[in-house]
N, C-alpha and C positions, 0 to 999 in steps of 0.2 A: 679712165677710159679703157686702158689695157686690162684692168681687173674685170670690168664688165664683159669684155670680149672673151676672157678666159672662162667665165661661168658656164656658157653652153658646152664647152669642151669637157669641163668637169662633170656636168650633168650627163653627157653622153657616155663618158667612161663609167660613171656610177651605174647608169642604166644597163650598159653592156655587162658589167660585173654581176648585177642582180639577175640579168637574163641567163648568164652562164651558170650561176648557182642554181637557179630554178630548173634549168635544163638538166643539169647533173643530178639534181634531186629526183626529177621525174624519171630519168633513165635508170637510177639505182634500183636494183631489184634484189630479191633474196639470194639469187644465184651468185651474185658477186661476193657475198660473205664467205662462201665455201668453194669457189670455183677452182682453187688450187689444192683443195684437200683430197686425199685418196678415198676410194670407196670403202665402205664398211663391208664386213663379211657376215654371212648368216649366223656363224657361230657366236660372234660377239654381240649381234643385235637381237638374238633369239629371245632374251628375257623381256624385252620391251613390251610386246603386245600383251603377254599374260600379266605383267605388272600393271598395265593400264586397266585390265579387267579386275585386278585386286583392289585398285583404287576406286573403281566404279562400284565395287561391292560395298564400300563404306556408305554409299548413298542409299543402298537397298534396305528396306525394312524386313524383307523376307527373302533369303537367298534361294529358297526352294521355288519361289514364284517371282523372279526378278522383273522389274519394270523394263530394263534394257536387256533384251534377249541376247545372250552371248553368242558370238560367231561360232561356227562349228569347230570343235576342237579346243575351245577356250572357256569351257564351262568350269565352274568352281564347285568342288565337293563341299557341301555345307558341314559335313561331319568333321572336316579338317580345320574348321574355324575354331580357334582357341579362345579368343577374346575380341569383343567388339564394344568400343566405347562411344557413347553418344554425347551430345552437348550436355545432357543432364549429368552424365558421369564425370565429364571433365570440368564442369562448372564454368564453362566459357574460357578457361585458361588455355586450352589447346583445341585445335580442330578435331573432330571425331576421327578415330583410327581403328584399325583392327590388327590382330596378330593371326597369321595363317601358317599352318604347317604343310608345306608342299613336298610330300614324300616323292612324288614322281620326278621332280627336278632337284631334290636335295636342298630345299630352301626353307629357312625360317624368315617369313616376310612380315614386316611391320609397315602397313600402308596408311597414308594420311591423306585425307580429302583436301580439296581446295577451298577457296573463299566462299562463304555463304553470305550474300549481301543482306540477308534478313537477320543476321545475328550480330549483336553489338560486340560480343566477345572477340570475333574475328577482327573487327575494326580496332579494338583495343590493342590487339597484338601488333597491328600495322602502325598505330600511332605511338606505341611505346618503343620509339626508335632512337631517342636522344640524337636526332638529326642523322641517324644511320651511322653513328660513329662509335660504337662500342668496341673498345680495344680488346683483342682476344687472340691468344696463340701467335703473337708476332704480327698480327694484322688487325683488320677492322671487320666487324660483322653487324648484322641487324640485331639490336638489343632484344626486341620483343620475340623474335623467332628463336633466339638463343635461350631465353627464359622458358619458352614453350618446350624446347628440347629437354631442358632440365626437369620440367614437370612430367614429361612422359617417362623419363628414366626413373624418377622418384616412384612412379606408379607401377612400372613394368620391369624394373631391373631384376627382381627375383625370378620372375617368369622367364625372362630372356636368359638369365644365367643357368637356370635349370634345363632349358631347351638346348643351350650350347653344350652343356655337359652330357646330356642324354644322347645327343646326335653329334658326335665329334667330327663327322665329315660334312655336315650340312653347312651351307653358307648363310650368314646373317645378313639379310638384305633389307635396307630401308628404302622406301619409295614414297613419293608424294607428288601432287599436282599443284601448280600455281603457289598459293600460300603454303600448302603442305610440302612443296618441294624445298622451300627454304628451311622449314623445320627439319625435314629429313636430312638435308645436307649438313646442317649444324649439329644434328643429333649424331651423325656419323663421326664428325670431328671430335666431339666430346667422348664418344665411346672409344675411339682410337687412342685418345689421350689417357683413358682410364680402363685399359683392357684388363687389368688385374681385378676389377670389380665384376667382370664377366668371364670368370674362370680362365683368365690369361689367354683369351681367344687370339689366335694368330691373325695378324693384320690382313693376310691374304684371304681370310674367310669373311672379311667385312667388305660390303660394297653398298653403293647408293645409286639410285636412279631418280634424278630430278626431272619430272615431266613438265614441259612448259615452265622452265625454272624462273624463279624470281632472282633478281640480282641481290645477293645476300652476303657476299664476302669480298674482301679486297683482292687485288690481282695476285699477290704473292700466295695467299691461301688457295685461291682458285686453281693455280698451277701446281702448287705443292701437293694437293690431295687429288690430282688428276688420275692417280693410279687406282683409286677406289671409288671416286665420285664421278658419275656420268650424267650429263644433261642432254635431254632430247628436245629438239626444237623443230616444229613443223613450219616450213616455208616462211611466211611473213609475220609470224607471231610477234606482237609488239613488246611483251613483257621482258624477254631476255635482252632486248635491244635498247630500251630507254633507261638512262641513268637517273631519271626522275625518282625521288624517294617513293616507296610504295604507298605511303600514307597520302601523298599528294595525288597519285594516280587515282586511288579509289575515292578520295574526297571529291574528285572532279570527274567521276565516272560518267556523268550525264553530259559532260562536255569533253569527253576523251579525245575526239579527233582534233579539236582546237588545241588542247594541251600538247598532243603529240606533234602537231605542226610547229608550235612555238618552241618545243624542246628540240625539234629537228633543226630549226633555224639557229638556236643557241649553240648546239653542239657543232654545227658546221663552222662556226667562228672560233672554235677552240682547236688548237693544233693537237695532233695525236701525241706528240712528245709531252705536251703539258698534261694530257689525260693520263699517260702512263706514269708520270711522276707525282700524281695526286695520290697520296697513300690512303685517303679516305673514300676514294671512288669505289663503289661496289660493282661486282661483276657476276655473271652466271657462273656457277661452280663447275670445276672439274673438266673432264674430257667432254667435248661437244659432239653430238650426233645431229646432223642437219638433214631433215627429210625434204627433198626438193621435188615438187610435182607440177610446177607451172613455169612457163618461160615468159620473158618480157613480150608485151604486145600480143599475147595469146590468151584467149578467154578459157579455152578448155583445159582440163587436167591431163597430164601425161603420166605414164607409168612412173611411180615414185622411185627415186634413187636416194640412198643414204650415204652421206659423206661424213668423215670423222677426222678429228685432229685435236691437238692440245695447243691452240694458238695463244700467243702472248699479246702481240700487237695485232690490231684488226680483229678484236674479239667481239663480234656483234656490236660494233660501236654506232652503226648508222641505222636509224629508223627507216623502215620501208613504207613509203606512202602508198598504201594498198587498201582496197575495200575489204580484203580478207585478213587484215591485221588482227582483228578481234576474233573472227570465226576460227582462225587457225590456232587459237588458244584453247579451244574446247577439247576436253579429254576424249569425247566420243570421236571427234575428227582425227585426233592423234592415234587413237586405237585403230581406226579403220585404215588409215594410210600406212601405219606401221605393219599391219597384217599384210597389206598388198605388197609392200616393199620386201618383207621377209619371204613371202611366197615366190616373188620374182628371183630373189637370191637363191632360194632352194631349187627353183627350176633350172637355173644356170648350173648349179652343182650337179643336179641329176643328169642334165644333158652331157656334162663332162664325164659322168660315171666315175666319180672319185671313190676309190676303195676306202673302207673304214680306217685302215692303218694310216693311209695318207691324210685322211681328215684329222686324225689325232696329231699327226706331225704338223699339219697346217695350224692347228690350234696352238701348239707350242711355239711355232714360228710367229704367229700373231701376237702371242703374249710377249715374246722377246722384242718384236718390233715396237710394241706399245711401251715397253720399258725404255727402249732406246729413245723413242719419241718424247717420253716424259722427261728423261734426263736432258735431252736437247732443249726442251721448253724451259727447264730450270736454268740452264746455262744462258739461254736467250734472255730470260728475265734479269739475270745478273748483268749481261752485256748492255741491256737497255737502261740500267740503273733504276729498275723498279724498286721503290722504297720497301725496306724490310725483306728484300729477297734473300738476305743472308740470315735472317732471324726467324725462329731459333735455329741454331746451327745443325742440329741432328735431323732436320726435315728439309734439306734442300740446298746446302752449300756444298762446295767442292774443296773445302779446306779442312783436312783431317785435324789440324791443330785446333781449329775452332770447335770441331766436334768433341774432341777429348776434353777441352777445357770446360765446355758447356756441361758435359756429363759429370765432370769433377765438381762443378758448382752445384748440380743437383744432389750429388752424394753428400757434399758438405751440408746442404740444407737438411737432408734427411737425418744426418748425424746430430745436427743442432736440435732437431725436434725429437730425437730419440725414437725415430720411427723404424725400428728394427723389424725383421721378418717375424720374429716370435711375438712381438707386441701387435703387429698388424693383424695376426690371427685372432687376437683377443679384443681387437678394437670394435666397438659397436658400429652398427650401420650408420653411415653418414648421409646427409642430405646432398643430393646432386648439385643443388645450387651452391652449396658451400664448396664442393669440389671444383666447380667452375670458377669460383672466386679464387680458390687456391691456385688453380692453373694460371689465372691472370697474374697473381703475385709471383709465381715461379717464372712465368714468361718475362716479367719485368726484370728479374734478376738475371735470367739467361740472356736477355737482350743487352744488358750492360756488359756482360762478358764478351759477347760478339762484337759490340761496338768498340770495345777496347782493342780488339785484334784486327779491326778493319783496316787500321793504318799499316799493319804488317802484311796485308793481303796483296 
């Protein structure tokens, strides 16, 4: 009898718990993800609108007569287009891309388009994921996107090397949207790991902008490469927020709202500590730029503001239940809102009448603050016991002993293979897929060295 009396109480508690969860989910909005982040400046956000235009140029058949008329001041000079690859050229192994030489801004740009739902090759990239658990560079990445990065480098390495040597002060910029953002981010990591194949380009000259980024790498990699990889997210965009594997998202594209609601329910039941300690969970890469233009319970758009940070915990973990979750993913929407946000930033700077010398000093200050923030994020990852936050040592630990021993391990490996500098000059051109596999093997050895010293840390 007492058991039967207790059942209504349990039902009430359960209903109250469900109601509380539903209320919290309905109240959660995109502004909560970045409410504590500082505002971005015009200097650091300036490349985003024009890189969106370069990505849109991949969709165009004729740049002299574009389908999407570029906003004033963001037109592209067709004569500076060096290479444009279509699906026919890539044979479905890689999304179409282009290489553009931007003399005005000192940029060598490789821009990659997003998913084409009419092409089987793009789906093949998504499905080639091995459950999204390809181990690489001390972390985990999306296997299909990594292979696509290798294919691009196989085709364009010589062109990029020639441009880097010819224009020694230009920046090598990789940009992509949606599916292409994942390829661009992993392409950046591979290039950084093999800079000697690109005329020993300095790491500071390499950067990546992932527009509406796919979650393509584990947390330790996402934080470690935040000094060169930047992700741009518009308001409620669903893709950077859902940890659902990409292949599951696009297999269920016609029932995406149902899938997102189910995923939202599941993630709510998983503690954040458990998420952080999952080494195979994938995240949006690098430093995050969040464009916020709407407020909760308001239908109209507000002047967009851009916030930026290198978060470790609370890194776009919660899906926003919004009717704009898919429209905010469109490259056109991101371009329009980024232009508005940049113009507002410039208006503030003009109103303050900042002299040119002070602007240059401010740029140096911003760069220094970003370095400090990046180091703080790395230390935060270690304090939260994020898996592989120590590995490999030369990319984000704070133990000099680990760094030295890891470097010694690499030197010993080179000596075993007889890979001296003189032989390296005579070595024939290697396949980038083989170099990626070699990096994987080197990482395994380096990781063993670090693990051996973790007990001493």
